[in-house]
C-alpha positions in Angstrom: 127.2 73.0 127.5 128.5 70.4 125.2 132.2 70.1 124.7 135.1 67.8 124.2 135.7 67.2 127.9 132.1 66.3 128.7 133.0 62.6 129.0 136.8 62.4 129.1 138.4 59.1 128.6 141.2 59.6 131.1 142.4 62.2 133.5 145.1 64.8 132.4 148.6 64.0 133.5 149.6 67.5 134.8 148.2 70.8 135.8 149.2 72.4 132.5 146.7 73.1 129.7 147.5 74.3 126.2 144.9 76.1 123.9 146.0 76.1 120.3 145.5 78.8 117.7 143.3 78.9 114.6 146.0 77.6 112.4 147.3 75.3 115.1 146.1 71.9 116.4 146.4 69.4 119.3 149.2 67.7 117.3 151.1 70.8 116.2 154.7 71.6 117.2 153.8 73.5 120.4 151.2 70.9 121.5 153.6 68.0 120.8 156.4 69.7 122.7 154.2 70.6 125.7 152.8 67.1 125.9 156.2 65.4 125.7 158.1 67.9 128.0 155.4 68.8 130.4 152.6 66.2 130.1 150.3 69.0 129.2 146.7 68.5 128.2 146.3 69.7 124.6 142.6 69.5 123.5 141.5 70.0 120.0 139.4 73.1 119.7 136.6 73.3 117.2 137.6 76.0 114.7 135.3 75.3 111.7 133.1 78.3 112.2 136.1 80.6 112.6 137.5 79.3 109.3 134.2 79.7 107.5 133.7 83.2 108.8 137.2 84.2 107.6 136.6 82.6 104.2 133.1 84.1 103.7 134.6 87.6 104.4 137.3 87.2 101.8 140.0 86.6 104.5 139.8 90.3 105.6 141.6 91.3 108.7 139.7 90.2 111.8 139.5 93.9 113.0 137.4 94.6 109.9 134.7 92.1 110.9 131.8 92.6 113.3 132.4 91.7 117.0 129.2 89.8 117.1 130.1 87.7 114.0 133.5 86.8 115.6 131.9 86.0 119.0 129.4 83.6 117.3 132.1 81.9 115.3 134.4 81.6 118.3 131.7 80.0 120.4 132.5 76.4 119.7 136.2 76.7 120.4 135.4 78.8 123.5 133.0 76.1 124.9 135.7 73.5 124.3 138.2 75.6 126.2 135.8 76.1 129.1 135.1 72.4 129.3 138.8 71.7 129.4 139.4 74.2 132.2 136.6 72.8 134.3 137.8 69.2 133.7 141.5 69.8 134.1 141.5 72.4 136.8 144.9 73.6 135.5 147.6 75.5 137.5 149.0 76.9 134.3 147.2 77.7 131.0 149.0 78.6 127.8 147.0 80.1 125.0 148.4 80.6 121.5 147.0 83.2 119.1 143.3 82.4 119.0 143.8 80.3 122.1 145.3 83.3 123.8 142.2 85.3 122.9 140.0 82.6 124.3 142.1 82.5 127.5 141.7 86.2 127.9 137.9 86.0 127.3 137.7 83.2 130.0 139.5 85.5 132.4 137.1 88.4 131.6 134.1 86.1 132.2 135.6 84.8 135.4 135.9 81.2 134.2 139.6 81.4 135.0 140.7 82.8 138.4 144.1 84.4 137.8 144.8 84.4 141.6 145.0 80.7 141.4 146.0 80.0 137.8 149.1 81.3 136.0 148.6 82.3 132.3 151.0 82.3 129.4 149.9 84.2 126.3 151.7 83.2 123.2 151.3 85.9 120.4 147.7 86.3 121.6 145.1 87.6 119.1 143.2 89.5 121.8 142.8 92.8 120.0 141.7 90.9 116.9 139.2 88.5 118.3 137.6 90.0 121.5 135.5 93.0 122.1 138.0 95.9 122.0 136.1 98.2 124.3 136.1 95.9 127.3 137.9 96.8 130.5 141.3 95.1 130.8 141.4 92.8 133.8 144.3 92.5 136.3 146.4 89.5 135.2 149.6 90.0 137.1 150.2 86.2 137.2 151.0 86.1 133.5 153.7 86.0 130.9 153.2 87.4 127.4 155.5 86.1 124.6 155.5 88.1 121.4 157.4 87.4 118.2 159.6 90.3 117.2 158.7 90.0 113.5 155.0 89.0 114.0 152.9 90.6 111.3 149.7 88.5 111.9 148.6 90.3 115.1 148.9 93.9 116.1 151.9 93.8 118.5 151.3 97.4 119.6 147.6 96.8 120.5 148.1 93.5 122.2 151.2 94.8 124.0 149.1 97.6 125.4 146.7 95.0 126.8 149.6 93.0 128.3 151.1 96.0 130.0 147.8 97.3 131.3 147.1 93.9 132.7 150.2 93.9 134.8 151.8 90.9 133.1 155.4 90.1 132.3 156.3 90.7 128.6 158.9 88.7 126.7 160.0 89.3 123.1 161.4 86.4 121.1 164.1 87.8 118.8 163.8 87.3 115.0 160.6 85.3 115.6 157.3 85.5 113.8 153.7 84.7 114.8 154.3 80.9 115.0 156.9 81.5 117.8 159.0 78.6 116.5 162.2 80.2 117.8 160.6 80.8 121.2 159.9 77.1 121.3 163.4 76.1 120.1 165.3 78.5 122.4 163.3 77.5 125.5 161.5 80.8 126.0 158.2 79.1 126.2 159.6 76.5 128.6 161.1 79.3 130.7 157.7 80.9 131.0 156.3 77.7 132.4 159.2 77.2 134.8 158.8 80.8 136.0 155.0 80.3 136.5 155.7 77.1 138.5 158.3 78.9 140.7 156.1 81.9 141.3 153.0 79.8 142.1 155.0 78.0 144.7 156.1 81.3 146.2 152.5 82.5 146.7 
């Protein structure tokens, strides 16, 4: 498997890994904050095929597209995320939107062991970007942050997944899909602190 972490230049500074969304980047506001505050590893995921797929389909809702088309387009970003996990061996992984869907997919495919790794899902696009008929895994060691006013993902469908997984759900008031208020008010930081405290208690 080729990937961004095949030949890393330097070791990550912490046990925290951040997977950005389709509209995000390794230099976006969340990534920058997590790098500065937590020394998190924030790799750049390849999203070209996802963008091309969306454009070729007239930017239709992801749920209107074929699962196989999405899976093929997501492959490059997924491979990058798997390479990052294998290289970093993180204690905590945060996944934002598309990154949250990739994190969920890695859990389903047993790339990530949730008994050893805490997961933070930030407005995850799981219902939109993964096979919707798959069994929902047990992810008790997880926090799920949703924007109260998010209109990009289906909060109801992704909330069902969060609840069935056994995770801890947090709503960021008056916040949208970008979760900028969750970042400003410390909700995202709090989810990391809670993950660290719970991991030490295991």
